[in-house]
SENUTI-637834 format. One record per residue: x, y, z of N, C-alpha, C in turn; residue number from 1. Coordinates in Angstrom, 3 decimals. Layout:
residues N
X, Y, Z, X, Y, Z, X, Y, Z, NUM
...
end
This chain:
residues 166
129.464, -11.313, -67.849, 129.271, -11.415, -66.391, 129.308, -10.146, -65.672, 1
128.572, -10.004, -64.634, 128.417, -8.687, -63.901, 128.895, -9.017, -62.444, 2
129.653, -8.258, -61.835, 130.120, -8.536, -60.535, 130.234, -7.141, -59.772, 3
129.574, -7.158, -58.544, 129.580, -5.911, -57.644, 129.637, -6.518, -56.282, 4
130.575, -6.066, -55.473, 130.831, -6.628, -54.177, 131.033, -8.184, -54.240, 5
130.132, -8.903, -53.613, 130.176, -10.374, -53.677, 129.136, -10.883, -54.582, 6
128.442, -10.063, -55.340, 127.451, -10.462, -56.212, 128.021, -10.914, -57.652, 7
127.685, -11.980, -58.167, 128.041, -12.498, -59.533, 126.782, -12.746, -60.256, 8
126.640, -12.213, -61.471, 125.569, -12.429, -62.345, 126.161, -13.116, -63.589, 9
125.672, -14.260, -63.965, 126.164, -15.045, -65.116, 125.047, -15.841, -65.681, 10
125.216, -16.230, -66.956, 124.211, -17.084, -67.663, 124.080, -18.388, -66.918, 11
122.944, -18.966, -66.936, 122.652, -20.261, -66.366, 123.342, -21.257, -67.182, 12
123.616, -22.515, -66.476, 124.111, -23.629, -67.226, 123.150, -24.753, -66.774, 13
123.202, -25.943, -67.644, 122.257, -27.023, -67.429, 122.556, -27.634, -65.961, 14
123.612, -27.530, -65.411, 123.932, -28.167, -64.022, 123.337, -27.287, -62.914, 15
122.883, -26.015, -63.344, 122.250, -25.065, -62.148, 120.850, -25.488, -61.956, 16
120.323, -26.407, -62.867, 118.857, -26.665, -62.668, 118.331, -27.110, -61.288, 17
118.953, -28.043, -60.584, 118.443, -28.406, -59.340, 118.298, -27.279, -58.246, 18
119.444, -26.452, -58.215, 119.404, -25.344, -57.326, 118.377, -24.297, -57.724, 19
118.290, -23.986, -59.179, 117.473, -23.117, -59.584, 115.905, -23.535, -59.354, 20
115.635, -24.832, -59.413, 114.384, -25.258, -59.220, 113.848, -25.101, -57.823, 21
114.818, -25.205, -56.781, 114.496, -24.915, -55.498, 114.150, -23.418, -55.287, 22
115.002, -22.623, -55.863, 114.786, -21.155, -55.681, 113.316, -20.813, -56.358, 23
113.085, -21.336, -57.508, 111.782, -21.132, -58.182, 110.553, -21.509, -57.320, 24
110.764, -22.623, -56.579, 109.621, -23.133, -55.757, 109.532, -22.201, -54.401, 25
110.629, -21.744, -53.938, 110.631, -21.084, -52.626, 110.256, -19.600, -52.867, 26
110.444, -19.146, -54.040, 110.073, -17.647, -54.234, 108.658, -17.517, -54.849, 27
108.147, -18.638, -55.236, 106.698, -18.541, -55.703, 105.792, -17.864, -54.806, 28
104.896, -16.982, -55.333, 103.937, -16.319, -54.530, 102.780, -15.835, -55.527, 29
101.527, -15.937, -54.981, 100.332, -15.346, -55.798, 100.459, -13.876, -56.054, 30
101.346, -13.223, -55.407, 101.706, -11.776, -55.641, 102.215, -11.464, -57.002, 31
103.054, -12.593, -57.443, 103.753, -12.402, -58.757, 103.501, -13.428, -59.670, 32
102.970, -14.517, -59.338, 102.728, -15.641, -60.313, 101.303, -15.961, -60.579, 33
100.916, -16.210, -61.792, 99.508, -16.521, -62.178, 99.248, -18.028, -62.264, 34
100.328, -18.724, -62.353, 100.236, -20.168, -62.467, 100.300, -20.787, -61.049, 35
100.058, -22.114, -60.947, 100.155, -22.729, -59.630, 101.530, -22.886, -59.114, 36
101.641, -23.112, -57.786, 102.991, -23.343, -57.209, 103.668, -24.518, -57.795, 37
104.933, -24.393, -58.161, 105.663, -25.507, -58.780, 105.781, -26.705, -57.915, 38
105.468, -27.927, -58.489, 105.640, -29.149, -57.673, 106.903, -29.349, -57.233, 39
107.067, -30.063, -56.062, 108.298, -30.452, -55.411, 109.357, -30.994, -56.437, 40
108.942, -31.793, -57.358, 109.874, -32.496, -58.264, 109.916, -31.748, -59.624, 41
109.293, -30.464, -59.732, 109.304, -29.725, -60.948, 110.751, -29.334, -61.286, 42
111.129, -29.448, -62.530, 112.339, -28.780, -62.974, 112.075, -27.399, -63.482, 43
113.149, -26.787, -64.086, 112.915, -25.474, -64.739, 113.152, -25.425, -66.241, 44
114.078, -26.221, -66.602, 114.532, -26.290, -68.089, 113.639, -27.309, -68.780, 45
113.189, -26.878, -69.989, 112.623, -27.795, -70.980, 112.815, -27.178, -72.298, 46
111.959, -27.694, -73.354, 112.185, -27.187, -74.711, 112.068, -25.730, -74.841, 47
111.210, -25.108, -74.050, 110.903, -23.587, -74.193, 111.491, -22.906, -73.133, 48
112.079, -23.452, -72.107, 112.800, -22.814, -70.968, 114.175, -23.295, -70.923, 49
115.132, -22.685, -71.635, 116.437, -23.103, -71.850, 117.419, -22.402, -71.000, 50
118.517, -23.030, -70.669, 119.496, -22.348, -69.764, 119.960, -20.979, -70.278, 51
120.143, -20.869, -71.648, 120.628, -19.565, -72.164, 119.643, -18.345, -72.021, 52
118.423, -18.655, -71.644, 117.374, -17.542, -71.417, 117.505, -17.064, -70.001, 53
118.206, -17.603, -69.107, 118.336, -17.206, -67.786, 119.645, -16.568, -67.400, 54
119.630, -15.545, -66.527, 120.789, -14.954, -65.933, 120.636, -15.237, -64.482, 55
121.670, -15.601, -63.725, 121.567, -16.030, -62.400, 122.411, -14.964, -61.479, 56
121.872, -14.764, -60.363, 122.605, -13.880, -59.299, 123.150, -14.930, -58.345, 57
124.439, -14.819, -58.026, 124.985, -15.699, -57.040, 125.615, -14.871, -55.868, 58
125.522, -15.270, -54.778, 126.253, -14.691, -53.530, 126.844, -15.877, -52.804, 59
128.153, -15.776, -52.732, 128.985, -16.743, -51.911, 128.685, -18.210, -52.723, 60
128.588, -18.218, -54.056, 128.366, -19.366, -54.863, 127.065, -19.969, -54.731, 61
126.045, -19.288, -54.091, 124.759, -19.784, -54.079, 123.900, -18.993, -54.954, 62
122.994, -19.650, -55.734, 122.031, -18.984, -56.572, 120.954, -18.373, -55.609, 63
120.906, -17.062, -55.770, 119.851, -16.260, -54.983, 118.922, -15.522, -55.772, 64
119.034, -15.531, -57.114, 117.974, -14.823, -57.963, 118.251, -15.242, -59.399, 65
117.127, -15.020, -60.229, 117.274, -15.193, -61.706, 116.466, -14.251, -62.410, 66
116.662, -14.041, -63.648, 115.829, -13.274, -64.546, 115.871, -14.121, -65.949, 67
114.709, -14.190, -66.548, 114.542, -14.895, -67.827, 114.123, -13.925, -68.856, 68
114.921, -13.914, -70.011, 114.684, -12.954, -71.088, 114.487, -13.824, -72.326, 69
113.416, -13.621, -73.067, 113.092, -14.270, -74.268, 112.572, -13.406, -75.354, 70
112.496, -13.805, -76.596, 111.829, -12.911, -77.630, 110.308, -12.785, -77.211, 71
109.875, -11.692, -77.476, 108.481, -11.325, -77.105, 107.500, -12.218, -77.811, 72
107.715, -12.479, -79.056, 106.989, -13.283, -79.975, 107.836, -14.003, -80.849, 73
107.374, -15.071, -81.652, 108.233, -15.704, -82.627, 108.176, -14.958, -84.082, 74
107.502, -13.920, -84.089, 107.424, -13.087, -85.459, 108.627, -12.380, -85.795, 75
108.999, -12.397, -87.037, 110.161, -11.678, -87.470, 110.062, -10.142, -87.312, 76
108.678, -9.697, -87.502, 108.480, -8.234, -87.311, 108.698, -7.689, -85.963, 77
108.704, -8.658, -84.990, 108.820, -8.406, -83.642, 110.109, -8.763, -83.021, 78
111.149, -9.094, -83.826, 112.458, -9.660, -83.331, 113.224, -8.647, -82.605, 79
112.992, -7.320, -82.794, 113.702, -6.367, -82.047, 113.275, -6.126, -80.583, 80
112.273, -6.949, -80.120, 111.777, -6.893, -78.719, 112.108, -8.161, -77.918, 81
112.548, -7.957, -76.791, 112.724, -9.021, -75.866, 111.787, -8.835, -74.582, 82
111.617, -9.915, -73.944, 110.566, -9.797, -72.782, 111.138, -10.520, -71.597, 83
110.979, -9.784, -70.420, 111.266, -10.581, -69.274, 110.207, -11.337, -68.941, 84
110.384, -12.655, -68.698, 109.367, -13.655, -68.406, 109.769, -14.479, -67.239, 85
110.061, -13.665, -66.105, 110.442, -14.390, -64.852, 111.626, -13.575, -64.268, 86
111.325, -13.197, -62.964, 112.296, -12.579, -62.201, 112.068, -12.982, -60.682, 87
113.181, -13.447, -60.001, 112.948, -13.836, -58.563, 114.278, -13.590, -57.858, 88
113.988, -13.157, -56.608, 115.232, -12.964, -55.599, 114.778, -13.636, -54.357, 89
115.704, -14.441, -53.842, 115.548, -15.172, -52.587, 115.176, -14.095, -51.557, 90
114.084, -14.406, -50.756, 113.746, -13.426, -49.671, 114.832, -13.057, -48.650, 91
115.722, -14.011, -48.489, 116.797, -13.680, -47.386, 117.791, -12.699, -47.830, 92
117.819, -12.279, -49.161, 118.735, -11.331, -49.634, 118.093, -10.130, -50.325, 93
116.796, -9.981, -50.173, 116.211, -8.898, -50.842, 116.526, -7.442, -50.107, 94
116.412, -6.499, -50.848, 116.918, -5.222, -50.262, 118.337, -4.905, -50.535, 95
119.108, -5.693, -51.222, 120.442, -5.458, -51.455, 120.761, -5.071, -52.914, 96
119.670, -4.850, -53.696, 119.886, -4.447, -55.063, 120.099, -5.560, -56.088, 97
119.801, -6.656, -55.697, 119.935, -7.860, -56.630, 118.858, -7.762, -57.692, 98
117.537, -7.326, -57.359, 116.518, -7.248, -58.471, 116.995, -6.364, -59.450, 99
117.424, -5.073, -59.059, 117.916, -4.097, -60.025, 119.084, -4.545, -60.916, 100
119.990, -5.251, -60.246, 121.145, -5.833, -61.053, 120.751, -6.850, -61.992, 101
119.749, -7.775, -61.667, 119.221, -8.630, -62.548, 118.449, -8.024, -63.718, 102
117.736, -6.966, -63.404, 116.998, -6.216, -64.534, 118.016, -5.696, -65.405, 103
119.065, -4.984, -64.953, 120.174, -4.491, -65.824, 120.789, -5.597, -66.661, 104
121.032, -6.742, -65.907, 121.596, -7.874, -66.749, 120.725, -8.344, -67.813, 105
119.373, -8.243, -67.646, 118.361, -8.620, -68.736, 118.393, -7.585, -69.853, 106
118.613, -6.290, -69.499, 118.754, -5.259, -70.550, 120.001, -5.550, -71.351, 107
121.103, -5.859, -70.710, 122.394, -6.155, -71.450, 122.280, -7.366, -72.206, 108
121.551, -8.427, -71.756, 121.214, -9.600, -72.601, 120.615, -9.290, -73.847, 109
119.367, -8.534, -73.576, 118.565, -8.184, -74.672, 119.288, -7.224, -75.849, 110
120.168, -6.489, -75.385, 120.963, -5.565, -76.293, 121.924, -6.570, -77.055, 111
122.581, -7.477, -76.288, 123.442, -8.388, -76.978, 122.724, -9.226, -78.157, 112
121.460, -9.352, -77.933, 120.718, -10.096, -78.939, 119.957, -9.187, -79.993, 113
120.416, -7.944, -79.948, 120.011, -7.010, -80.919, 118.763, -6.352, -80.682, 114
118.304, -6.406, -79.497, 116.865, -5.911, -79.138, 116.987, -4.374, -78.935, 115
115.876, -3.662, -79.259, 115.797, -2.198, -79.148, 114.892, -1.850, -77.942, 116
114.087, -2.860, -77.546, 113.124, -2.705, -76.454, 113.005, -3.925, -75.651, 117
112.803, -3.794, -74.345, 112.662, -4.872, -73.349, 111.232, -4.531, -72.692, 118
110.436, -5.528, -72.690, 109.035, -5.418, -72.224, 108.885, -6.466, -71.137, 119
107.818, -6.290, -70.436, 107.469, -7.316, -69.320, 105.898, -7.132, -68.990, 120
105.454, -8.153, -68.253, 104.116, -8.030, -67.596, 104.154, -8.180, -66.108, 121
103.532, -7.439, -65.445, 103.582, -7.513, -63.902, 102.160, -7.398, -63.487, 122
101.807, -8.126, -62.502, 100.454, -8.010, -61.848, 100.290, -6.707, -61.165, 123
99.151, -6.129, -61.401, 98.770, -4.874, -60.838, 98.918, -4.677, -59.377, 124
98.657, -5.859, -58.584, 98.861, -5.702, -57.178, 100.219, -5.967, -56.625, 125
101.139, -6.160, -57.555, 102.582, -6.388, -57.149, 103.367, -5.126, -57.020, 126
103.046, -4.272, -56.089, 103.707, -3.035, -55.959, 105.139, -3.057, -55.837, 127
105.788, -3.888, -55.021, 107.200, -4.008, -55.044, 107.882, -4.203, -56.343, 128
107.373, -5.087, -57.197, 107.914, -5.315, -58.499, 107.767, -4.102, -59.435, 129
106.637, -3.442, -59.313, 106.277, -2.276, -60.151, 107.267, -1.241, -59.836, 130
107.523, -1.018, -58.570, 108.480, 0.158, -58.103, 109.866, -0.337, -58.515, 131
110.322, -1.459, -58.572, 111.572, -1.957, -59.066, 111.727, -1.683, -60.484, 132
110.770, -1.977, -61.368, 110.727, -1.709, -62.660, 110.711, -0.230, -63.086, 133
110.033, 0.450, -62.480, 110.025, 1.949, -62.571, 111.454, 2.544, -62.201, 134
111.988, 2.090, -61.137, 113.300, 2.623, -60.869, 114.315, 2.272, -61.895, 135
114.057, 1.228, -62.597, 114.999, 0.727, -63.632, 114.673, 1.346, -65.058, 136
113.787, 2.244, -65.070, 113.443, 2.879, -66.304, 112.344, 2.435, -67.080, 137
111.555, 1.505, -66.563, 110.375, 1.064, -67.262, 109.204, 1.887, -67.149, 138
108.290, 1.917, -68.043, 107.105, 2.829, -68.014, 105.952, 1.902, -68.488, 139
104.789, 2.244, -67.887, 103.532, 1.466, -68.149, 103.121, 1.803, -69.666, 140
102.964, 0.777, -70.461, 102.442, 1.008, -71.707, 101.031, 0.518, -71.969, 141
100.566, -0.109, -71.046, 99.088, -0.534, -71.102, 98.801, -1.454, -69.999, 142
97.418, -1.701, -69.949, 97.044, -2.598, -68.778, 95.809, -3.271, -69.254, 143
95.611, -4.503, -68.786, 94.348, -5.321, -69.092, 93.695, -5.419, -67.665, 144
92.595, -4.858, -67.641, 91.749, -4.810, -66.255, 91.290, -6.171, -66.087, 145
91.374, -6.606, -64.721, 90.847, -7.772, -64.178, 91.160, -8.998, -65.095, 146
92.389, -9.113, -65.548, 92.736, -10.174, -66.413, 92.889, -11.519, -65.777, 147
93.258, -11.502, -64.486, 93.390, -12.801, -63.779, 92.555, -12.720, -62.548, 148
92.136, -13.951, -62.171, 91.461, -14.213, -60.856, 92.489, -15.005, -60.005, 149
92.982, -14.324, -58.915, 94.009, -14.924, -58.080, 93.435, -14.852, -56.733, 150
93.443, -15.975, -56.007, 92.889, -16.045, -54.637, 91.571, -15.276, -54.377, 151
90.705, -15.446, -55.315, 89.376, -14.881, -55.277, 89.276, -13.419, -55.677, 152
90.348, -12.754, -56.193, 90.327, -11.401, -56.452, 90.745, -11.184, -57.930, 153
90.060, -10.305, -58.621, 90.518, -9.948, -60.050, 91.753, -9.074, -59.870, 154
92.571, -9.325, -60.693, 93.872, -8.672, -60.716, 94.214, -8.118, -62.135, 155
94.664, -6.866, -62.250, 95.051, -6.267, -63.581, 96.502, -6.906, -63.979, 156
96.574, -6.939, -65.322, 97.884, -7.209, -65.919, 98.474, -6.011, -66.474, 157
99.613, -5.492, -65.954, 100.230, -4.275, -66.395, 101.367, -4.586, -67.371, 158
101.416, -3.935, -68.516, 102.321, -4.074, -69.432, 103.405, -2.921, -69.417, 159
104.551, -3.257, -69.262, 105.685, -2.200, -69.043, 106.882, -2.468, -70.008, 160
107.557, -1.388, -70.340, 108.627, -1.576, -71.296, 109.608, -0.432, -71.083, 161
110.864, -0.770, -71.584, 112.069, 0.206, -71.520, 112.618, 0.150, -72.845, 162
112.968, 1.357, -73.415, 113.787, 1.396, -74.681, 115.246, 0.951, -74.323, 163
115.888, 0.358, -75.256, 117.313, -0.151, -75.140, 118.219, 0.736, -75.914, 164
117.776, 1.674, -76.634, 118.546, 2.547, -77.424, 118.794, 3.959, -76.737, 165
119.896, 4.511, -77.159, 120.193, 5.814, -76.513, 119.481, 6.996, -77.155, 166
end
């Protein structure tokens, strides 16, 4: 658990799903998401999206952010890599360092799982997220040009990573 000022970061629990689902819907944007907006009745947890994969940011007991960390692939030869597959911060609390705190919590979770590297994918047009990841020590390892068609525009898929070893 991470705590700074009134911020608490902790693993998700099954009972967090209703509040987490609302946050997931309200933070959805084509700037960051390639899939459709989640439906009003959509949950978050299922067989492949389990509570143990999520770290939540709470302010005054309210979920205001999350990060999801999973194995990059199911391959044994790739088990030393974890990947961020989802990061969101409520717009009402942005600019307070929650994104960076969640990224650091993701790094800590990945280290606890034995990972040596944390990777992620970010859309090329998502400058705020790219700046956040760069501030947190991630570097671009590659890109896929015009990988997605979002709102009538082709968007690059940027691959970034950070080593977790000293």
